[in-house]
N, CA and C atoms as a LAMMPS dump frame, in Angstrom:
ITEM: TIMESTEP
0
ITEM: NUMBER OF ATOMS
234
ITEM: BOX BOUNDS ff ff ff
-5.0000000000000000e+02 5.0000000000000000e+02
-5.0000000000000000e+02 5.0000000000000000e+02
-5.0000000000000000e+02 5.0000000000000000e+02
ITEM: ATOMS id mol type element x y z
1 1 1 N 6.24 -13.295 -13.551
2 1 2 C 7.482 -13.1 -12.853
3 1 3 C 7.714 -11.615 -12.548
4 2 1 N 7.385 -10.763 -13.531
5 2 2 C 7.551 -9.33 -13.327
6 2 3 C 6.6 -8.819 -12.251
7 3 1 N 5.403 -9.389 -12.188
8 3 2 C 4.438 -8.975 -11.167
9 3 3 C 4.935 -9.348 -9.779
10 4 1 N 5.529 -10.526 -9.663
11 4 2 C 6.069 -10.958 -8.378
12 4 3 C 7.202 -10.03 -7.944
13 5 1 N 8.071 -9.673 -8.879
14 5 2 C 9.172 -8.763 -8.555
15 5 3 C 8.642 -7.401 -8.126
16 6 1 N 7.609 -6.917 -8.808
17 6 2 C 7.022 -5.62 -8.44
18 6 3 C 6.37 -5.691 -7.072
19 7 1 N 5.648 -6.775 -6.795
20 7 2 C 4.999 -6.92 -5.494
21 7 3 C 6.038 -6.985 -4.381
22 8 1 N 7.128 -7.707 -4.597
23 8 2 C 8.19 -7.766 -3.591
24 8 3 C 8.837 -6.4 -3.394
25 9 1 N 8.988 -5.656 -4.479
26 9 2 C 9.535 -4.303 -4.372
27 9 3 C 8.606 -3.401 -3.571
28 10 1 N 7.307 -3.554 -3.803
29 10 2 C 6.309 -2.77 -3.073
30 10 3 C 6.384 -3.09 -1.585
31 11 1 N 6.466 -4.367 -1.267
32 11 2 C 6.56 -4.761 0.137
33 11 3 C 7.811 -4.206 0.784
34 12 1 N 8.925 -4.252 0.081
35 12 2 C 10.178 -3.71 0.607
36 12 3 C 10.06 -2.208 0.819
37 13 1 N 9.511 -1.5 -0.152
38 13 2 C 9.355 -0.06 -0.042
39 13 3 C 8.439 0.29 1.132
40 14 1 N 7.345 -0.443 1.242
41 14 2 C 6.375 -0.146 2.304
42 14 3 C 6.983 -0.362 3.683
43 15 1 N 7.768 -1.404 3.839
44 15 2 C 8.371 -1.644 5.154
45 15 3 C 9.427 -0.593 5.46
46 16 1 N 10.166 -0.151 4.457
47 16 2 C 11.158 0.901 4.674
48 16 3 C 10.472 2.233 4.986
49 17 1 N 9.39 2.51 4.281
50 17 2 C 8.666 3.762 4.506
51 17 3 C 7.993 3.778 5.867
52 18 1 N 7.532 2.643 6.326
53 18 2 C 6.827 2.611 7.605
54 18 3 C 7.768 2.927 8.764
55 19 1 N 9.038 2.681 8.609
56 19 2 C 9.993 2.979 9.669
57 19 3 C 10.218 4.484 9.804
58 20 1 N 9.899 5.256 8.762
59 20 2 C 10.163 6.689 8.768
60 20 3 C 8.921 7.525 9.039
61 21 1 N 7.73 6.976 8.854
62 21 2 C 6.506 7.756 8.938
63 21 3 C 5.734 7.408 10.206
64 22 1 N 5.072 8.435 10.788
65 22 2 C 4.377 8.206 12.047
66 22 3 C 2.925 8.645 12.047
67 23 1 N 2.364 9.091 10.923
68 23 2 C 0.976 9.525 10.88
69 23 3 C 0.038 8.339 11.047
70 24 1 N -1.088 8.515 11.736
71 24 2 C -2.061 7.427 11.852
72 24 3 C -2.766 7.192 10.522
73 25 1 N -3.345 6.01 10.371
74 25 2 C -4.067 5.687 9.15
75 25 3 C -5.288 6.591 9.012
76 26 1 N -5.414 7.224 7.89
77 26 2 C -6.54 8.108 7.615
78 26 3 C -6.667 8.25 6.112
79 27 1 N -7.712 8.942 5.676
80 27 2 C -7.886 9.184 4.256
81 27 3 C -6.656 9.922 3.736
82 28 1 N -6.065 9.428 2.673
83 28 2 C -4.876 10.046 2.119
84 28 3 C -3.584 9.522 2.719
85 29 1 N -3.649 8.496 3.544
86 29 2 C -2.448 7.917 4.148
87 29 3 C -1.63 7.202 3.073
88 30 1 N -0.344 7.03 3.336
89 30 2 C 0.5 6.287 2.411
90 30 3 C 0.461 4.808 2.761
91 31 1 N 0.902 3.997 1.837
92 31 2 C 0.902 2.559 2.077
93 31 3 C 1.837 2.208 3.232
94 32 1 N 2.944 2.89 3.363
95 32 2 C 3.859 2.649 4.474
96 32 3 C 3.208 2.929 5.819
97 33 1 N 2.417 3.995 5.888
98 33 2 C 1.721 4.329 7.131
99 33 3 C 0.692 3.272 7.484
100 34 1 N -0.018 2.789 6.479
101 34 2 C -1.046 1.783 6.729
102 34 3 C -0.422 0.472 7.202
103 35 1 N 0.665 0.058 6.592
104 35 2 C 1.336 -1.174 7.007
105 35 3 C 1.897 -1.021 8.419
106 36 1 N 2.411 0.157 8.735
107 36 2 C 2.921 0.404 10.09
108 36 3 C 1.79 0.336 11.121
109 37 1 N 0.578 0.674 10.704
110 37 2 C -0.58 0.627 11.602
111 37 3 C -1.218 -0.755 11.67
112 38 1 N -0.628 -1.728 11.015
113 38 2 C -1.112 -3.093 11.121
114 38 3 C -1.98 -3.582 9.98
115 39 1 N -2.113 -2.808 8.923
116 39 2 C -2.88 -3.258 7.762
117 39 3 C -2.072 -4.29 6.992
118 40 1 N -2.768 -5.29 6.441
119 40 2 C -2.12 -6.351 5.681
120 40 3 C -2.492 -6.236 4.213
121 41 1 N -1.519 -6.528 3.336
122 41 2 C -1.781 -6.542 1.902
123 41 3 C -2.564 -7.804 1.58
124 42 1 N -3.75 -7.623 0.987
125 42 2 C -4.598 -8.754 0.633
126 42 3 C -4.52 -9.089 -0.852
127 43 1 N -4.293 -8.09 -1.703
128 43 2 C -4.228 -8.325 -3.148
129 43 3 C -3.518 -7.161 -3.818
130 44 1 N -2.957 -7.436 -4.983
131 44 2 C -2.348 -6.407 -5.828
132 44 3 C -2.698 -6.748 -7.267
133 45 1 N -3.268 -5.779 -7.987
134 45 2 C -3.675 -6.021 -9.366
135 45 3 C -3.142 -4.913 -10.266
136 46 1 N -2.741 -5.271 -11.493
137 46 2 C -2.267 -4.243 -12.422
138 46 3 C -3.425 -3.399 -12.932
139 47 1 N -3.144 -2.125 -13.141
140 47 2 C -4.132 -1.19 -13.674
141 47 3 C -3.401 -0.287 -14.655
142 48 1 N -3.234 -0.758 -15.88
143 48 2 C -2.445 -0.019 -16.86
144 48 3 C -0.981 -0.053 -16.464
145 49 1 N -0.37 1.126 -16.314
146 49 2 C 1.031 1.214 -15.902
147 49 3 C 1.172 1.302 -14.387
148 50 1 N 0.087 1.2 -13.677
149 50 2 C 0.093 1.313 -12.216
150 50 3 C -0.42 0.017 -11.594
151 51 1 N -0.237 -0.118 -10.297
152 51 2 C -0.786 -1.236 -9.548
153 51 3 C -1.738 -0.703 -8.494
154 52 1 N -2.803 -1.426 -8.25
155 52 2 C -3.71 -1.12 -7.154
156 52 3 C -3.51 -2.207 -6.106
157 53 1 N -3.189 -1.79 -4.88
158 53 2 C -2.925 -2.716 -3.783
159 53 3 C -4.042 -2.545 -2.757
160 54 1 N -4.634 -3.655 -2.353
161 54 2 C -5.718 -3.637 -1.375
162 54 3 C -5.176 -4.077 -0.023
163 55 1 N -5.426 -3.269 1.015
164 55 2 C -4.977 -3.558 2.372
165 55 3 C -6.189 -3.665 3.283
166 56 1 N -6.088 -4.515 4.313
167 56 2 C -7.212 -4.698 5.231
168 56 3 C -6.708 -4.898 6.652
169 57 1 N -7.487 -4.366 7.603
170 57 2 C -7.276 -4.573 9.028
171 57 3 C -8.652 -4.634 9.657
172 58 1 N -8.977 -5.779 10.269
173 58 2 C -10.304 -6.009 10.839
174 58 3 C -11.366 -5.789 9.764
175 59 1 N -12.244 -4.801 9.927
176 59 2 C -13.299 -4.556 8.938
177 59 3 C -13.042 -3.317 8.096
178 60 1 N -11.851 -2.745 8.195
179 60 2 C -11.505 -1.536 7.455
180 60 3 C -10.577 -1.897 6.295
181 61 1 N -10.856 -1.337 5.134
182 61 2 C -10.027 -1.601 3.966
183 61 3 C -9.588 -0.328 3.277
184 62 1 N -8.431 -0.399 2.636
185 62 2 C -7.889 0.706 1.853
186 62 3 C -7.46 0.183 0.499
187 63 1 N -7.544 1.029 -0.509
188 63 2 C -6.999 0.741 -1.828
189 63 3 C -5.916 1.785 -2.081
190 64 1 N -4.746 1.319 -2.479
191 64 2 C -3.633 2.217 -2.758
192 64 3 C -3.225 2.067 -4.215
193 65 1 N -3.093 3.181 -4.908
194 65 2 C -2.638 3.17 -6.289
195 65 3 C -1.168 3.553 -6.303
196 66 1 N -0.359 2.697 -6.89
197 66 2 C 1.079 2.927 -6.953
198 66 3 C 1.456 3.411 -8.341
199 67 1 N 1.906 4.655 -8.422
200 67 2 C 2.386 5.183 -9.691
201 67 3 C 3.821 4.72 -9.929
202 68 1 N 4.612 4.708 -8.86
203 68 2 C 5.977 4.182 -8.892
204 68 3 C 6.341 3.803 -7.46
205 69 1 N 7.561 3.387 -7.22
206 69 2 C 7.915 2.897 -5.891
207 69 3 C 8 3.987 -4.83
208 70 1 N 8.031 5.234 -5.232
209 70 2 C 8.11 6.3 -4.234
210 70 3 C 6.829 7.122 -4.142
211 71 1 N 5.788 6.719 -4.853
212 71 2 C 4.56 7.506 -4.861
213 71 3 C 3.348 6.582 -4.778
214 72 1 N 2.52 6.785 -3.746
215 72 2 C 1.274 6.022 -3.632
216 72 3 C 0.168 6.937 -3.13
217 73 1 N -1.068 6.643 -3.566
218 73 2 C -2.247 7.35 -3.084
219 73 3 C -3.184 6.303 -2.518
220 74 1 N -3.638 6.484 -1.288
221 74 2 C -4.51 5.508 -0.647
222 74 3 C -5.813 6.172 -0.224
223 75 1 N -6.865 5.406 -0.286
224 75 2 C -8.163 5.881 0.163
225 75 3 C -8.947 4.757 0.805
226 76 1 N -9.753 5.123 1.786
227 76 2 C -10.585 4.152 2.484
228 76 3 C -11.7 3.678 1.558
229 77 1 N -11.967 2.367 1.549
230 77 2 C -12.978 1.852 0.619
231 77 3 C -14.212 1.322 1.321
232 78 1 N -14.237 1.298 2.648
233 78 2 C -15.467 0.884 3.333
234 78 3 C -15.589 1.549 4.665
């Protein structure tokens, strides 16, 4: 139940952040930027006190590590 609440919070944060950010998807992009560029969340898994969220668009994928709801680090994985 807590994981579902966290995932919903992440989705809410990402959609709110995407309305404010305009950078194209690139190495070091935020999750909000990637979602605004059309990337879809495919999975979210716990990693200690953080979550790793996997996003995909066509054949390109990103992994984003969420430290909290206002901080994410994303990197291209393929």
